[in-house]
C-alpha positions in Angstrom: 15.7 -21.5 -14.6 17.8 -18.4 -13.8 20.9 -19.0 -11.7 21.3 -17.3 -8.3 23.3 -17.5 -5.1 21.4 -18.0 -1.9 22.7 -16.7 1.4 21.4 -15.7 4.8 22.2 -14.5 8.3 25.1 -12.1 7.5 24.6 -10.4 10.9 26.8 -7.5 10.0 28.1 -5.8 13.1 27.4 -8.7 15.4 29.1 -8.3 18.7 29.1 -12.0 19.5 31.3 -13.1 16.6 34.7 -14.7 16.6 37.3 -12.5 18.1 39.1 -10.3 15.5 36.2 -10.5 13.1 35.0 -6.9 12.4 32.2 -5.5 10.2 34.9 -4.6 7.7 35.8 -8.3 7.4 32.2 -9.3 7.2 31.8 -6.8 4.3 34.8 -8.3 2.6 33.2 -11.7 2.7 30.1 -10.3 1.1 32.3 -8.7 -1.6 33.6 -12.2 -2.2 30.1 -13.6 -2.6 29.5 -10.8 -5.2 32.8 -11.7 -6.9 31.8 -15.3 -7.2 28.5 -14.2 -8.7 30.3 -12.1 -11.3 32.8 -14.9 -12.1 30.0 -17.3 -12.7 27.8 -14.9 -14.6 25.1 -14.9 -11.9 23.2 -11.7 -11.5 21.1 -12.5 -8.5 22.1 -12.9 -4.8 19.2 -13.8 -2.5 19.6 -13.1 1.2 17.1 -14.7 3.5 17.1 -12.2 6.3 19.3 -11.0 9.1 21.6 -8.7 7.1 22.4 -6.9 10.3 22.6 -8.2 13.8 20.4 -5.5 15.3 17.5 -3.5 13.8 19.4 -0.3 13.9 23.2 -0.9 13.5 25.9 1.7 14.1 25.5 4.5 11.4 29.1 3.8 10.1 28.2 0.1 9.5 24.8 1.0 7.9 26.5 3.5 5.6 29.3 1.1 4.6 26.8 -1.5 3.7 24.6 0.9 1.8 27.6 2.1 -0.3 28.4 -1.5 -1.1 24.9 -2.3 -2.1 24.8 0.8 -4.4 28.1 -0.4 -6.0 26.8 -3.9 -6.5 23.6 -2.4 -8.0 25.6 -0.3 -10.5 27.4 -3.5 -11.5 24.0 -5.1 -12.4 23.9 -7.4 -9.4 20.5 -7.9 -8.0 20.3 -8.4 -4.3 16.9 -9.8 -3.2 16.7 -9.4 0.6 13.9 -10.4 2.9 13.5 -9.4 6.5 14.7 -11.8 9.1 14.0 -12.0 12.8 16.9 -9.7 13.6 15.6 -7.2 11.1 12.2 -7.0 12.6 11.6 -3.7 14.3 9.0 -1.4 15.6 11.4 1.4 15.1 10.5 3.7 12.2 14.1 4.0 11.0 15.3 0.5 11.3 18.0 -0.4 8.8 15.9 -2.9 6.8 13.0 -0.5 6.8 15.3 2.3 5.5 16.6 0.0 2.7 13.0 -1.2 1.8 12.0 2.5 1.7 14.9 3.1 -0.7 13.7 0.2 -2.8 10.1 1.6 -2.9 11.4 4.9 -4.1 13.5 3.6 -6.9 17.0 4.2 -5.5 18.1 0.8 -6.6 17.9 -0.2 -10.2 18.2 -3.9 -9.6 18.1 -4.7 -5.9 15.0 -5.3 -3.7 14.9 -5.0 0.0 11.5 -6.3 1.2 10.1 -5.6 4.5 6.7 -7.1 3.6 5.7 -9.9 1.2 6.3 -9.1 -2.4 7.2 -11.3 -5.4 10.2 -10.9 -7.7 10.8 -12.9 -10.9 14.3 -14.2 -11.5 14.3 -16.1 -14.9 11.4 -18.5 -14.6 11.4 -18.6 -10.8 9.3 -16.3 -8.6 10.7 -15.5 -5.2 
């Protein structure tokens, strides 16, 4: 079976977090998850929804996350991200919909942001 790291509920940009915790700090923690994956020769990080705390985060937060995802993708890290209850939106330009659209158009070489059900094989496991 392929190795992977499972995570969820990042809630980047949450306004109800511990005082002093900023989205920059949240992104640093995500960087550390990626660092652990690299150190342990794990190429897949699964995120079970709620990447952001709201369906349409501040554009600065959204862009900072996108740049990190593009960087991880260039490193060969595969992020598999499914939509969570905070990612659900009727807004056409929600952050998760935007990232799923980028997935559908081949922007990411390795990563997959899924707004709807789809299956991805990691080693001998299908997610």
